[in-house]
N, C-alpha and C positions, 0 to 999 in steps of 0.2 A: 378478171375476178380474183378476189383474195381468197386463198385456201385456208388461212388461219382462222381459228374459232376461239372464243373466250368463254370458259365455263363460269358459273356463278361464284364458285369458291375462289377462283383466281381474281375475279373482279372485286371481291370483297377485301382483298389484302391491301393494307395501306402502303403507299409509296415509300414511306420512310423506313421500311423494314428491309435492310439489305440482305437479311437471311432468306428472302423469298425471290431470288433472281429469276427463276424460271417463270413465275407468275407475272412479274413485271415485264419480262421480255415478251410474253404472249400478248399482254395488254398493248404495249407500244408497237409491236409488229402489226397489230390490227389497225392502230392509228396511222402508221406509215402507209399501210396498204390502202386505207380509205382516202388518204390525201392524194395518192397517185391518180385518183380519178379526176382531180381538179387541177393539180399542178404537175407539169412534166419535169421530171428530174431523172438524173442518171443513177444517183445513190443517195441514201439518207441514213442518218445515225442519231441515236438518242443517248445523251450523256447525263449522268447523275453526279451531283457534287457530293464528295465524300472525303473527309479528312484532308482538305487542301488539294484534292485532285479531282479531275473529271474522269469518271469510269464509264465505259461503254456498256449499256444495258440492253440495247436493241439495235439492229442494223437491217438494211434492205439493199440488195443488189451490190454489196461490197464483196470484193474478192480477197482483199488483203487485210482489212480491218476486222477484228473479231470481238465478240462479247467478252468483257473482262479487262480489256486494255485500259490503262490509266495514263493520264497526262497531267503534269503539275499545272495548277491554275496560275502560279506565278509567271509562267512562260506564255500565258494566253491573254494578252492585253485586250483583244476584242471581246472575250468572255467577261473580263472585268468591267468593260464598258456596258455590256448588256446587264450585268448585275446592278450597276449603278443607275442606269436609266430605265431598266425594265422594259426596253423597247427592242424590236427586231433590228437586225443589221443585214443590208442587202449590198453585195459587191457585184458590179458588172463584170469585172475581171480581177481575180485575186492577185494577178501579177502586177497590178497597179497599186496594191495595198501592202506596204512593208510590214504592217503589223500582223498580217495573216500568217497563221501557223499551219503548215502542211501536216495532215495526219497520215498520209500515204504518198510516198514519192513515186509509186508505180501507177497511180491513177491520174489521168489527164484532167485537170480542173481549170475552169475559167469562171463560169458563173457560180456564185455561192450565196446562200441565204441561211441565217441563224434565227430561230424563234425561241424566246425564253419560255421555260416551263415554270409557271408560277403556281405554287400550291400554298394555300393559307397565307397569301399575300407576300410570299418570299420566293425569290428565284432559287429553285432547287436543282436546276439543270438547264440543258439547252438541246434543241432538235435542229440539226443541220441538214441542208439539202445542197447537193453539188450537181454541176452540169459541165459538159465539155464544150458548151457554147458560150460565147461572150454575150452578156446581156440576157441570159436565159430567164432571170427572175426580175419581177417588177415589184414596186411598192404595193400594188394591188394584190399580188401573190402573197406578200408578207402579211397584209391585213387579213386575207382569207385564211391563211395558215394559222395566224394568231387566234382568230375567232374559233376555228375548229379545235385548236389545242386547248384554248381556255375552257371550252365546253367539256373536253376530256378531263382537264384538271379539276373542274367543278365536280365531275362524277367521282374522281379520285378522292376529293375532299370529303364527299358524303360517305363514300364507302369506308374511308379512313376513320371518320367519326363513328360510323356504325361499328366498325371493328373495335375502336377504342372503348365504346360503351359496352360492347360485349365482353371485352377483357376486364373492364372495371366491374361489371356485374359478376363475372366469374370470381374475381379476386375478393369482392365483398362477400360472396357466398362462402368462400374458403375462410375468410377472416371470421365470419360469424360462427363457422364450425370450430375454428381454433378457440374462439372466446368461450364457446359452450364447453369445450373440453377442459379449458383452464379452470372454469368455475367448479368442475367436479373434483379437482385435485385438493388434497389436504396435507401434502408434504412435498418437499422439493424433489424427492426421488420419483414422484408420480408425474411431474410436469412434462419431461421430454417424451416418455412413452405415450402420453395423452395427445400431444400436439405434433409429434414427429412426422407422421404421414402427411398431415395438412401442410406443414412447412415445406416438405419435399415437393409437393404439388404446386405450392405457391411460388417457390423460388427456383425450381428445377435444379436444386443443388444435389450433390452426391453424398454429403454427410453434414450433420448438424451436431454441434457440441454446446452443451450447457455447462458453464464453469461457475463454481461458487468459491469465492475467496474466503479462506478460513479466518477466524478471529485473530490468529497470531500474525496476520498480514504477511506470511511467508510462504504458505503452501496453498495449492489450488486443487480442488476436487472436481473431476470432469466426468460427465456422462455423454456418450456419443451415440447418435442414432444415424445409422448408415444404411445404404441400399447396396446389396451385392449385385453381381452380374445377372442373377436370376430375379432381381427386383424383390427380394425378400428382405424385410427390415431386420436389422440386427442392433442390439443395444449392448454397449460395453462401458466399463468404468475404469478410471485410472486416477492417479494423483501425482503431481509434480510440484517442484519449487518454483516460485514466481521468477526467480532469476534465470530459469531455464528457457524462458520464452521471450522472443523479441518484441512481443506486443504489450508486455506488462506496463512499461512506462506510459505508453499512449493511453491505455485503458484507465490507469489510475488517474490520469489527467482529465478523464471524462470525455475522451475523443474516440472517434471511429478509427480503427486500424484496418487499412486495405492493402493487401499484398497481391500484386498481379502475377509475380513470379516468385514462388516460395523458395526456389533455389538461391535467391539473393539473401535469404535469412537462415540458411541451413547451418550456419555456424552455431546456432542455438539448438539445444537438444530436442526441444519440442518440434521445431520446424524441420529439423533433419528427419524426424520420424514421419512427418507428413509427406516429405519428398519421397522417402523410401516406400510409402504406401501409394504413391502415384498421384498425389494431389498437387495442383499447380497454382490455383488462385484461391484466396480466402478473404472474407470480410468479417470483422468482429465489431459488435456493438457493446459498449459498457452498459451494465444494468445498474441504474442508480435512481433511487427515489429520495433518499436523504443525502447528506453531504458525503456519505461514504459509498464507495463503489462496492456493491455486494457480489458482483460476478460479471459474466459476459455471455453473449449468445453468438456463436460462430457458424458461418456457412462456408462449406468447402466444395470446390469444383475440381474435376480432373482436367479441365480445359479452361482457357482464359478468353474472355470476350472484352473488347475495348469499352463497350457501352454498358457493361454489367452494373456498375455502381449507379448509373443514371436510372436504369430500369428498376432498381430497388429503393428508390427514394421514399415510397410510401411504406416501406418495411419498418421505418422508425416507429410507426404507430403500434405495430405488432410488438416491437421491442419494449415499448412503454408498458403494454399490457403484461408481457412476460415478467418485466421488472416488478410490477405490482403483485403478480402472483408469487414470485420468489419472496418478496418482502413479507407478504401475508403468511405464506407457509413457513418461512423461517421464524417469524414472530410466534406463530401458533406452535411450532415445534419447540421453540425455546420456552414458551410459557408452560407447555405440557411437561417439558423436562424439569423446569424449576419446581413445578408442583410435585412431581415424582421425587425429585431430589430432597425437597423439604420433608415430605412424608418419610422418605427413606432415612434421612438423618435423625428425625424424631424417633423413629423406631430403633435405629442404631443406638442412640443415646440411652433410651429406656432399656434396651437389651443389656447394655454394659453396666448400668447403674447398680443392680443388686449383687454383682459379682465381687467377691472379696479378695481374690488373689490375682497377682499379675499373670500367672499362667492361664487362669480361667479367662481373664480379659483378652489376652492375646489370641487364644484359641477361638473364642466366640467371635472376635473381631474378624479374623481371617475367614471364617466360614461365611459371615455376613458379606464381606467384600467379594468373595468368590461368587456368591449367588447374585449380588447386585450387578456385577460387570460380566456375568456369564463367562468367567475365565476358566482356564485349564488348571492353573496351579497358583497358589499364593503362599508366601513365606515371610517370616519375620526374622531379621538378623540383628544381633547385638554384639558389642565388643567381647572378644574371647579373653580368656585368662592369659593367653600368650599375646604379648604386645604386637601390634601391627596386623592383627587378624580380626575379622568378624566371623561369628559362627551362627549357624542356623538354629534358632531357638524353637521354632514351630513351623510346620508346613501342612497345608490342607490341599486336597485335590490330587490329581495324578502326579506321582513323583517323576520329574523330568530327567533326573540323572542320579548317579550315586554320590554326587557332590554334597558335602555337608559343612565345608569350611572355605572361606574365600578371603584372600588378603585384600584389605582395602587400601586405596591409593590411586595412582594414575592408571592402573591396568584393570580396573573393574568399575562397573556402574554402581554397585553397592558401596564400594569404597569412596567413589566420587561423591555420591549423595551424602554419605555420612560425613565426609570431610567438609563439604561446602554448605550443607544444610538446605540445599535447593532440590526441588522435585525434578524428575527427568522422564521424558517420553521417548521411547525407542520404537521406531516403526519399521526397522529393517532387520531386527533380530540378530542372528549370528554374524551378520556383516558389520555390526556396530563396532567402531574402533575401540570403545571403552570396554568391550567384552572379549578382547583378544585372548587374554590368559584363561579366563574360565571357559571360553569356547572350546579350548582343547579338550576339556572334560566332557563335552557334549557329543563328541564325534562317535561314540559307541552307542548312541541312542538313535531311534528311528524318527525323531521329531525334528521339524523345521520351525524354529521360533519366528513368528510373524510380527508380533507386537507385544510390548511390555510397558508397564508403568512402575515408577519407583517414587516413594514419598518418605521423607524423614519424619520420625516421631520425636517431638520435642517434649521435654519436661522443663518448663521455664525456657531459658535460652540454650539449654544443653541438648544436643542430639543424643538420644539414648538408644536408637535403633532405626532400622530402615525396613519398610514394607516393599516387597516385590510382587507384582501381579503379572502373570503371563497368559497370553492367548496363543494357542497353537491351532493353526488352521489357515484357510484361504478365503473365508467369507467376509471378514471385516477387520478393521484396524482400530486401535484406540485413538482418541482425539484429545485435543487440549482441554475440552470440556470434561472428559473423563479424568484427566490428570488433576483438574481443579477439584473435582468431587472427591477423588482419592486423597488429595492433600487435606481437605476439610475433615474427612474421616480419620486421617492420621492425627490431626489436631485433637479430635474427640478421644482417640485412643490415648494420646499423651495426657490429656486431662484426667481420664479414668485411671491411668497408671499413677499419675501424680496424686490423685485423691486416695488411691489405695495406699500409696507410700505414706501419705500424710496421716491416714487413719492408723496405720500401724505405729507410726512415730508418736502420735498423740496418745494412743493407748499406753504405750510404755511410759510416757511422761506423766500421765495421770496417776499411774500406779507408783511411780518413784518419787514424785515431787509433791510438795505442800502447796497450799493455796497461794502463799506468798511468792514461792518460786514460779508458780503459774503466771501471776501478775507480772513478775519480772520478765518472764519469757515472752509475754505479750509485748512488752516494751522492746525487747530484743527483736521480735518479729517485725515490728514497725521499722526499726532501724535497718533490719535486713531487707525489708521491702524497698526502702529508699536506696539502699546500696544496690539492690538488684535492678532497680529502675535505671540507676546510673550505669551499672555494668551492661545492662541490656542496650542502652543507648550507645555506649562506647563500642560494644560488640557489633552492633548494627553498622556503625560508621566505619569500623576497622575492617569489617568483613569484605566490603566491596573492593578496596584497593588490594587487600591481601589476595582475594580471589583472582583479580586481574593480574597481579604479579605472578601468582602460581601459573596462570594460563599462559602468559607471555614467556615465562621461563621455559615452559613446556614447548612453546613454539620455537624458541631459540634452539632447543635440543632437536626438535623434529621437523621444524618448518623449513621453508626454502631459504637458502643462504642470501639471495638478493634482497630479502626483507629484514635482514638482521638489524640494519640501521633504524628502520621503522620500529621494530620491536624494542630496541634499546631506548629509543626516544620515549616510547610509551612507558617503559619500565621506569625511566628517570622521572617522568611526570607523576606516576603513581607513588614512587618513593618520596618525592617532594610533598605530595599530598598527604601521605602517611606521616611524614616528619612534621608537617604543619599541625596536623591533628594531635600528634603526641605532645608537641610543645605547648599547644593550647591546654591540653589536659593537665600537663605538669604545672602550667601557670595557675590553673584553678586549684590544684592541690596545694601549691605554695601559698596561695591567697587564703585558702581554708585554714592552713596551719597558722598563718599570721593572725587570722581573726580569732582562732581559739586561744592563742597565746597572748594576744593583744600587745604584741611587741613587733615593731618594724622600724627600719632606719628612716630618720627624718632629717632633712637639711633645709636651710633657708636659701632661696635662689630667686633670681629675677624671672618672673613668669613671662614677661614680655620678650626677653632675650631667648628663653626656651622655645616659645612659639615661633619666633623668627627663624630659628634653626630648623624646626619642623617644616615650616612654610617653604623654605629654600630647598629642602630635601625633596619635596613633592612637586615643586614648580615645573620641572622638566617633564614629569609624568603627565601632568595636567595639560601642558602645551602639546605633547605628542598625541593626546587624545582629542585635542580640539576644544578644551575646556578652559574658561577664564577663571584662574585661581587668584584671589586677592586676600590681603591680610590687613586688618585694621588694628594697629598696635594701641596700647593704652596711652593716654595723654601724658602720663607721668609714670616713672618706674614703679612697679608693683612687686613687693616681696611676698613670696608664699613659702610657708614651712610645710613641707610634705616630702614624700619619697619621690625624688626627681625622676628616677627611671620609670616608676609606675605612672606618673603623670604623663611622661612622654608616650608610654604605651597606650594610655587612654586617648590622647589627642591623635596619635598616628592611626589607631584603629578607626576612629570616627572619620578622620580626614580621608583615609584610604577608602572607606565605605562610600563617602560622599562622591569621590571621583569615579569609583567603579559603577555606581548607580546613576550617574549623570551622563546623558547622551551628548554626542558631538554638538557643539554650539552652546552648551549650557554654561553655568557659572557656579563656583563654590566660594564662599566667603568665610574666613576665619577671623574671629575678633575676641578681645578680652577687655574687661573694664571692671571697676569696683562695683560690688553689689550694694543694694540699698540696705541690706541687713548685715553689714559689717563683714562681708566676705568678698570673694572674687568670682566673677562669672565668665566662663569660656563658652563661646557659641560657634557652632559649625553649621552653616546654612547652605543648602544647595537647591538647584532647580531641576533635580533628577526625576526619577520615575515615581517617587513617593511611596507611601505605605498604605495599604488598605486598612480601613478602620477596624476590621475584624482581626487583623494581625497585630495591631498596636498593643493589645493587652498581653500578647505572648512574646513581645519583642525581646525581652531580656531573659527568656527561658533558655536553658541549655539545649543545644542541638536543634533549636527551632529555626526553620527557614520557610518563608512564605511560598506558596505554590507559584505565585507570579514570578518571583526571583528564580526559582528552580527551573521554570519553563524557559526563561531567557538564557539559561546556560551560564549564569554568572557564578564563578567558583566560590566556595566558602565552606566552613565547617559548622556554622551555626553556634560557635562558641565565642566569637569576638565580642558581641555585645554583652554576653554573660560575664566575660572577664572585665569589661569596662564597668559594669554595674558592681561587681565584687570590689574593684579598686576604689570606686567612688564611695561605696558603703564603708570600706575599711578606713577611709579618710573622713568619715562622718559627714559626707557631703550628700548632694542630691543630683539626680539626672532626670531631665524631662525630654520627651520627644513629641514634637508637634508635626503632623504630616497629613497630607491628603493625596490620594492616589492620582498621579499625573501632574501634580503641582509642586513637587519637591518636599524636602524635609528640613527641620531645624532641631538640632540637639543642643540643649543648654545644660551646662554643668556648673553647679554652685559648690564652692569649697570654702570652708571657714578659713580665716586668716592664719590660724594655727591649728595643726592637727597632731601635735606632739603628744605622745602617750608615755606613761611610766609604768 
């Protein structure tokens, strides 16, 4: 009689769950016990296939073989045959079979029989019977054992299906609860607290993190829901830079990141923190509904299981729902924020409009800013009478130090913003490198600066002051959205100060000048506007290389010595860029002077010979780029009276553009011929990227560059075609551009046969 018994719970566990060895052992011990009533054997074993091995999960009458022993399948040809044929194998004497693999050298074996264990039509293991007698087992014994074991396998299949359905039902119920909780959230901050408990139960993880990628695509805001040893849920928040995590590149590519051993990635700061907290395995899903990855959902475990990623296959549906909730709540939050910002800016503008002095405007503006951002202190700094310094003109809120004057330049954020004209977000307060010098003045205060915003105040293109907003505390930090709003408010302040200044100036002019002088003043203001537009454009184009030069000079002084060559190369590139822009501006200035004086040098020359020289100069450049450059000379010599150097500049500018904007394998054609209206026509035709119809009307405007060209990273100043147009106009000629995006461009220049002026 068999003494083993099988309870209902054990029988209901599926065979495919290796994490239930005790229950499987009980089931198969009962099977081996029942078979002993029909088949005489000395010992029997049950083996389960697992990761390329056979693992012992049940034994009977063995003294040397134990549960848990494993054997490589590659060394078991008889088992491989059973898998292939799905049929039993009976050996009368194992000593006559060279393929037989002894499991125990201490057990005398002659007769041997192996019955495949087939579950869901797949061989998932084998049951072996051994005897010390030769010919102990017959084919009839094998058929009888196979029939009995097949019935047991069928029972296992049914219980496995029942268990699977039970698990699926449980998971569906959990999913339903998670979905219900997600529907109740109205902000991203509410998502993880609402669904954290459900996700822990669904995935059996130790911690869950919901990460949101900020709009600057550089930082990540993270909320974590974890379970302590006492199973009490805890929620925490943090922020880190994307470069600090090993998973960033995978997630931004829209792929799942699975780390089975976090120690392999602890060279990164984020993963090093996980390892220090005892986490071993993690899986991260990207959250994406549109083309942009909005964030991620991460599961963390303190132990690693080989089949974990397979068991979480259905979790992708949960991720999709979480992504939809994040997208919905982000859009809702952004919409609410935009509405509030619009109302706030309208109120802000109306509050400043009736104020008549700059002192009143600045004071009222700082009070409104402090209330809007719930800050601790706000101040306005402007250039001091002593060169090289900014001084605090006004401050509202709690005074953070006895500081009242700050030198602008490399050692302060105020000075940096004033010098560059760019806003600045500081999220680490006194640890900010740009605050080293003024931080010394804060050491006698009890405050720890957590976050600060800085925005320049412009009047026209001139920075006239800087607004600094400070938050002291531990509950929140300012964001890029806050910086954008403060920058907009600074622009309104600049407009109000400009209006105030204009009003004072206009009142003085009305009192001191006559109507005739007022009309003359209007004409001067128009000229000043044109000049300001030009200066604004030039300032904008000069600011970027100058800022980069300042930055890399600073890096040369403070950076790592091994990168000096890289910094010098960048400085050389920026200086070349700056030089090109200045030369272009000087060319425009000279052309404007020549037009006003209507005098410039004219000589007679062979236009065909001139174009031949230009063609030969650019032939090698075209060949190196893989472009076919051809020249169609005139059928007979053509003489042109014009400024030779300026005509060369026109042709080289257009030919250089044609080569730059033509891709590998394209062609560029230069030609010249007599025009029908007694002039000469020069044509440059290419098969390049072409010009959008919306850009054609702006083609010859100064500093204009199409978005398409800018996105392709093709260098240029936006002045080349303006210079070409100025030269052609100076020679009383015409220039036409015909183009279609993606199909190339043709520039045609008509010049009269004589452009001499007196």
